[in-house]
N, C-alpha and C positions, 0 to 999 in steps of 0.2 A: 068241478069245472076242469076240462081238459085243456092243457096248455101245449100248443104245438112245439115240437122239438126244434132246437136251433138248426139252421141249414148252413152247411159249409161247402163252398164250391171247391176248395182245395182238398177236402176230404169228405166226399159225399157218402162214403161208407160209414162214417161215424154218426150215430144217432143216439142221443141220450136225453133223459128228462131235463126239463128246464127248472132251475132253482129260482123261485120268485122272491125277491127281496121286498119285504113290507116295511122294514124299519132299519136304518143304518146311521150310526154316528161315526164320522171318520176317526180313525185311530192310527197312531204311529206304527202299529203292528200290521196294518192292512197289506203292505207290500212285502212282508217278511214271513207271513204265516198263511197256511192253506187249509182248506176244509177237506176232510177225508170222509167219504160216505159210500155206501153201496145200496142204492135204491133197489127194491125188489117189488115185483108185481103183487098187487093186493088180491088179484083174482087169478085162479089157475087157468081160466079159459080166455084171459086177455092176452092174446098172442102179441099184440103190438107192445104192450107194457113189458111183457117178458123179454122181448127182443131189445128193449132199452135198459134192462136191468143189468147191474154189474158195478164194479168198483170205479169210483170217480175221484179225482183230485180237482178241486175248484179253488179259485181265489176268493177273496172276501167280497168281491163284487158279484159273485155267482158265475163268473166266466170259467170255462173249461180250461184246465191245465193238462189233464191226462184222462183219456177214456180207456179203461182196461177191462171192458165187459167180458166176463167169462161166458162159456157156452150156456145157452138159455133153454127155456122150455122144459120138457120132461127129462132132459139129459142131465143138466146140472144147474147150479145156482151159486151165487156168492153172497154171503151175509156178513160174516166177520171180516173186516178190512181195516187195517190200522198201521201206523208207523211202528216199527219194531227195531231190534238190533240183531245184527248177524256178524259174529267175529269182530265185534267192536265198531262196526260201521252201521249207519242208518240203512234200514231196509223196509220193505213192505211185506206184511203178513196177511194172508187171506185164506178163507176156507173155500175149497172148490169141490163140489160133489152134488149128490142128489138130495132133495128135500122131500120128506114124506111126513105129512101132517106138520107137527111142530118140532121135529127132530131131523138131523141130517146124517148122511152117510157118505163120507168122502175122504179127502186128504187136506193136509195143510201145505200151503205153497209159500215160498219166500222168494221175493224179487229184489234185485239190487237196485241202485240208483239209476242204472241204465235200463231198467225194466226187463232185465234178463232173468230167467228162472234159474236160481242157484241151489234150491233145495225143494224136495217134495217129501213130506213126512207122513208115515203111516203108523197106526197103533199096532202093537204086537198081536192082539187078539181080535182085531176087527177094524172097521172104519172109524175115523174121527168124526165127531159130531160138529154141527155148525155153530154151537153157542160160544165156543172159546177156542182160539188158536193163537198163541202168542209166544214170542221168545222172551228170555230174561237176560239181564246183563251178565249173569253167571254162566251163560252158555247152555241153557236148557230150554226146552219147549214145554209149555203147559197146554193141555187140551181136555175137552170133555168127551164122554162116551155114553151111549145108551144101548142096553141089551135087554131083550125080553126073557123072563125066567118063569118056570112053573111055580105056582104059589097057591096055597089053600086060602081062597077068598070066601069060602062058605057058600059057593054057588050051588044051585040045585043040580047042575049037570056034571059035577065033579071038580077036579083040580082046575084052577083058573090060571091067569097069567098076569104078572106084574112087570112093568117097564122099569128096570133098574137103571139109575143114572149114576155116573161117577166121573172121575177125572184121572189123568195120568201125567207123568212128567218124564221126559226123555233127556238124558244127558248127551248132548251132541258131541262131546269130546270122547265118549266111549266108542270103541269099535262095535259096529253092528247097530248102534243107535237103538238099543232095546230100552224099555221103560225102566227107569230107576225107582219109580214109586207109582203105585196104583191104589185107587180107593173106590169103593162103591157103597151106595146108601143102604142096600138091604143087609149088609153085614153089620150095620150099626144102628139101624132104625126099624121099628115096626111100622106097618102101614097105617096104624091108628094115629100116628103123628101127622098124617096128612090133613090139610084144611079142606080138601076136596072130598066130599062124601062119595063112597063107592056107589055106582049106578046113577049118579047125578050127571046129566049131560054126557052120556057115554060116547056120543059122536065126537065130543071134544076131548075128553080126558081118558077115554078108553073104557070099554065094558068089562075087560078082563076075561073074556070068553075065548080068546085065541091069541096066539103069539103076534098076529098082525093087529090085534086090537087090545093090547096089554094095557092094564090100568097104570097111568102115569102118576104115582102117588107123591113123588119127590120133586122131580123136574129141576135138575141143576142147570143154571144158566150163566154162571161165571166162576172163574178161579183166579186167585191172586196169591202172592206169597208175602209174608211179613219179614222183618229183619232177622228172625231167628229160624227161618226155614219151615215155618208152619204155613198152612194153606187156609186162606179165607175163601169160603164158597157161599154162593147164594142158591137157595132152594125155593123156587117160586111157589110150589104147591104145599109147602109147610109154613109159608110166610116167615121164613127164618134165614138168618145169616149165621154161619158156624165158623169157628176156628178149629181146624183139624191138625192134630199133631203130625209133624213131619217125620217123627220117629216110628210111631206104631199105628197111626190113623185114628186114635181115639179123639173124642170130642172134647176140646179144651174149654169152650164156652159156646153158648147159644144166645143169639139176640133175636127177639121176636118169636111169634108162634105160640103154640100151646104151653110150652115149658121153658119160656124165656128165663135166662139167668139174671137178666137186667130188667129194670123197671124205669118208667118215665117216658116222656114224649119221644125220645129217640128209639124206643122199642115199639112204637106204634106205626107200623107200615104194613102194607098188604100187597101180595103178588109182585114183589119187587124184582129188579134186574140190576146187573152191573155193580156188584159190591167190590170196592177197591180199598186196599190198605193204604193209608196216608203216612202215618207215623205212630210211634209208640215207645213206652218205657215200662218200668215195673208197675206203675200206678195207673197209667192212662193209655188208651188206644184211640186213634182218630181214623175213622173210615168214612167212605161216601157210598151212596147207592141211589138208584132211581126208584122211587116209590110210586108204582102204578096205581095202587089203591083200588084196582078193578081188574077183572079179567073178561068182562063183557057177558058173562054167563052166570056163574055161581056167586059172583060178587060185583056189585056196581057201586063205585065210590063217587066222590064229588069232584076231585081235582088231583091230577098227578103232579109230582114235584121231584126235584132232585134235592137230596139232603146230605149235609155233612154232620156226622154224629160223633160225639165224644163219649167214650166209655170209661167210667171210674171203677177200677177193679177193687177198691176198698169199700165204697158205698154201694156198688153195683147199680149206679144211676146212669142212665143213657140220656144225654141231653143233645138237642139240636143246636149246632153252632151256626150253620148257614142253611138257608132254604131258597130254592129257585123254582118259581112257578112260571107258567107261560106268559108271554108278553101280552097276549090278547086279553081283553076285558073278560072276566069270568073264568079265565084259565082254560086248560085243555085236559081232557080225560083220555089217557092212552091206555086202552084195554090190553095192549101187548107191546113187547119190545121196549126200548128206551135205554138211555145211558146218561151218566154225568161224569164229565172230565174236569178235574181241577188242575190248573196250571201253577207252576212255581211262582208266577208273578201275581197270583191272586185272581186271574181271569178264570172263568168257568164256562163250559159249554154243556147245555142240557139238550138232549135229543128226546122229543116226545113221540117215540117210536111209531105206533100205528097211525099217528097223525102226520107223519113225514115232515115234522117241523123241528127246526133247530133254533136255539137262542144262545147268543154269547153275552155273558155278563162281565162287567169289570169288577174290581176288588170291592166296590161299594154296592154291588148287586144291581147296578144300572144296566139295562139292556143296551148293548152296543150294536147288536145285529139280530134281526129276527127274519127268518126265511122259511120257505117250505116248498116241497114238490106237490104236484096236484094229487087228487085223491085216488089216482090209479096206483099209487106207490106207497110202500112202507119203508121205514128205516129201522134196522135192528139197532145200530149204534151210529154215532158220529163223533168226530174229534177234530181238533185243530192243532197244527204243528208247523214249525219251520221245515222246509224241505228243499233239497237241491237235486232236481231231476235232470239228467243229461242223457237223452236217448241216443242210441247208436245210429239210428237211421237219420238221414238228412231231412231238412224241412221239405214240405210239400207245396208245390206251386201250381196254380192253374191260371193261365192268361187268356184273355178274350178280347176280340175286336170285332165290331159288327161288319165292317168293310175294310178293305186295304187302306182307305183314307180316314178311318176312325182311330181315335186314341186307344192305346192298349190299357186294359184294366187288368191288374194283377191281384190275385188272391193268394195269400200265403199263410200257412200254419205249421206248427211243429209240435206234434202230440207228445206231451211229457216234459217239454222244456219249461222249467220254472223261472229261469233267470234272464229271459229276453227283454231288453230295454227298448230297442228300436230295430228297424229293418232298413238295409240299403238295397236299392233295386238297380240292376244293371241290364242293359240291352246290347244287342250286337246284330250285325248283318251276317256274320259267320263266326264259327268258333275261334276264340283267341283274340277277338277285337272288341271286348266288352268295354262299355263306358257307363259311368254313373248316370242314372236317370233321375234319381231322387232318393230321399230318406223320409221315413215316417215312423212315428212312435207306435209301439205295439198297441193295438186296440182290441182287447179280448183275444179269444182263441184264434180267430182269423182276422188278419189285417188286409184291407183293400187299398190299393194304391193305383192312381191314374197317372200314366206317363204322358208327358207333353210330346210324345213321339207317336206317329201313327204306325199302323201295322205294315205299311209299305216300306217303312224305313228301318224296320228291325224284325228279324225272324226268330230271335232267341231272347229269352228273359231268364235272369237268375236273381234270386232273393238271398241276401246275406243277413243272417241273424247276428246281432251285436248284443252281448250280455252286459249286465251291470258291472261285471268284472273285466270287461273289454274283450272277452273271448268271442271269436267269430266262427261261423259255420255257414257254408254255402248250400243252397239247394241244388238239385240237378237242373240242367237247362230245360226250359219249356218253350214250345212254340205256340204263339197265340192261336186259339181256336176261332175260326170264322165260319158262320153258317153259310150254306149255299146261297148264291146270289138271289134265287127266286124266293127265298124265305127271309132274307136279311131285313126286308121292310117290316116284318112282323116282330123283330127282335128289338130289345132296348139297347141303349148305348153301353150299359154296364154288364149285362148278361142276357141270356135268352131263356130264362126259366120263370115260371109262374108259381105262386103258392099252390095252385091246384095240381101242378105237375108233381111237386114234392109230396102233396097229400096223396096223389095216386101212387107214388113210389112206396109210401108207407102202407096204404090200404091194400096194395097188391099182395102183401104177405100177411094180411090180418083181416079178420072180420070186424075189427073195431074201427069206427070212422072217427078221424080227428076232426074236431069242430074248429076249423080255422077259416080265415078269409079265402074266398074262392076267386076274388078279383085279382088281376095282375098286381104283383108287388112293384115297388118303385124300381124302375130300370128294367122291368121285365117286358114280356110281350105286350104290345099295344093292340087295342081293338082295331079291326080293319075299318076304314072309312069308305071303302069301295062299295058301290051300290050292288044290289042284286043278291037275293037269297042264295041262289045256287053258287055264285062266286064265293060268298062268305062261307058257305058250308064246305066247298072244295078247299078253300084256304085253311079252314079250321082242321079239316081232316089231314091235309098235308102237313100242317104245323104239328098236329098231334103225332103223326107217324114219325116226323123228324125228331121231335123231342123224345119219343119213346126209343128211337134208334140211339140217340145220344145217351139216354139213360142206360140202355142195355149194354152199349159199348163201355161206358164208364163202369158199370157194375162188374162186367166181366174183367176189366182191367184191374180193378181194385181187388176182386176176388182172387185172381191168379197171382198178382204181384205183391199185394200187401196183406194177405190173409193172416199171416202170423207175425206181423210187424210189431204189434202193440200189446203184447201180453194177452193174445186171443181176444182182441177188441171185436165186438160183435159186428158182423156184416149184415146189412139190411135186406136179406132175402129169405 
């Protein structure tokens, strides 16, 4: 089912997927924590979904806080997106680059709390992969890499190719930012360790017959560090999690797969993602991972889950401490992607990757929130954090009045601002003579306010954001837009757009048709009651040309004035 994107009059350039909330229990954390996701298109030929892909910060009601969509289509994509740390301050880390099949080739990007780009990280010997890019409190960056190498696969046409995956760490405190540690799977493992038989589904896992179709025998998809400087990695195609020595790269232990060092329920997972170190001592280690138990091709499981696993280094027993399955009856089976985040307060978030579904659990494993994007999208990971975003740009305002005698309707938003409590609205006949027209609590990404003043009494409007901490920030002045007199009768009191107009806006750049209501939305254009087919057709054509003109002018304005305002937020053309 396709869910139409939210429509913002103050920011018509922002288009993003809608997060549908199926289940929610109010929590004291609702106003202090935010959801970090980066939806990506499920289909390579779905241009509309590609244009909506990119990093998003949402509140726990599903309303947008920040749209930071990276460049889309065949140029680049964003998968990994999360809160991180940069020089002791909270920051945003994301992968930005090209996606080819199941791996990526690009850069790691770090943004500060003002959404300004403060670092771009490259690997020494090639591009960074999409599966992992994150900073550490010790001032380093962890990332994954993929490289094809010649390898004797026993093929009838000679030497074959293997896709070798690995990881690296860069010490940001060192001059030149060269890698302080690198590791690759082929140095330590034979391809016989793979759970994927060679030549099985070559279109998915690679046939090994060329460097562009190398056999992906290992498939690293996460990297983390323990308290002793060792690396915890997940290899999806060996069904294993490994602890790698931070000194010489040797394998310290293996959990799962053909040669697991541990036994028990905690070692029984398949095609997993997102292994994370939680804590440890000399006798025990606590980790988490997302158990897909399926890849959709060579292995079909029953139900995906997030698991917290305790490892006993004396008995070599692996036990499941906590388990998180989907809120929906019967669970969900995520053939790809997925994550599990554990909070210090006992709260957990499970992301059911290819189902684009997230669920937040409390410390008693009760589902507090369950939500999803529509089936045009996938989610590689998701997380929930507190965040204080403070954009450099001022708030955006669009004001409208149907006639000079009509009330002024004001629409205001501030992309990236996480702490706005309410808005003050001011009007003036001329600059410098502003007076308060009213106050309204923030209602989602865009707040709509109706002034008790008509357009003939005020030519300028300003919105002032007031934060929970009392901080204030004004928008730039905006003059109310009024349609031409001959078309005003066809416009509503609140605005002059219909759902079909916005659907046209989206369809004009895509072959994908949004299935949304085609009738006028509340406050939009009303159907003409004048008789005569010719008159109605003429009015419809005039209204269509007028609305298209408004759209073209608005699109050009936002393209030229706001194109780089929001971390390369996608423009809808």
